[in-house]
C-alpha positions, 0 to 999 in steps of 0.5 A: 832776391834770394829765398830762405831754403827749406832747411832755413825755414825749418830752422826758424820754426825750431828755434823761434816758433812764435816768430816763425808762425807770424813771419814764415806764414806771412811769407808763405801767403805772398811767395809760392816757394815759401808756401811750398817749403811750409807745405813740405815741412807740415807734410814731413811733420805729419808723416814722421810723427815728430815735433821738430821741423829741423829734425824732420827735414834733416832726417826725413828727406833722406829716410826713404833712400837710406832705408831702401839702401839698407834693405838692399844689403841683406835678407832680414833684420839680423843682416840689416842690423849688422849694417846699421851697427857700422853706419851711425847715420842709419840710427835715426828717427826718420829711418825707424819711421820708414821701417814701420810705415813700410811694415804697415803697408804690407799687413793687409796681405797675409803672404807679405806679413813675414816681410812686414814683421822683419821691417817692424822688428828693424823699426823696433830695434832702431827705436831702442837705439835712439839717443837723448837728442830725441824726447824720451816720451816721443821715443816711447810712442814710436817704440810702442807703435813698433812693437805693436806692429811686430805683433800685428805682422805675426804669421797666423799659422804660427801663433800657437807655437811656444816660441811665438807665444813667448815672443808675443808676450815679450813684444806686447809687454814692450809695447804697453810699457812704452805706451805707459811712458809715452806722451799719452796720445789717445790717437796713438793708444788707439792705433797701438791697441788696434795692432795688439788686438790683431795678435790676440789669441 
């Protein structure tokens, strides 16, 4: 007997979530492979902060490899963006999330902050290019997180320069405006304000 694929499982939850809640979860109880599919989908939804199982499966599974391949093409956001403009498959929710995830992982070490900032800037730029197939309020949530991460990754030694202050104001405005137009998630707002406070004078 053939089993539903991971993609089919995700499709069921995307197109008919009420039915999927009954039948797919029932299958997951009696079938180890279906349980694995369900666990993987739920893990991807949590990791990529997305609402649509089909999207997180189609974009999330390849996002790390796409991001790593992109980073290998150059030394910073400007060179990476030149590649992105030639490859439409890089402009997606999954790659933007991985960029921010990698940036946040580097924030703890001060010596890694320049790299974290480059990753966050890439993530922010990608969110600006996400098209209408993504819900605008969710895009604004991701955008708010991206610009707040850029601020959190600033070099403390450079914070008082005129250029740095100007950039921080610009990014803070982008973050707060996006947050105001997002889903209203309190947990996301707490996360965004936490990052913004790291860049406060």
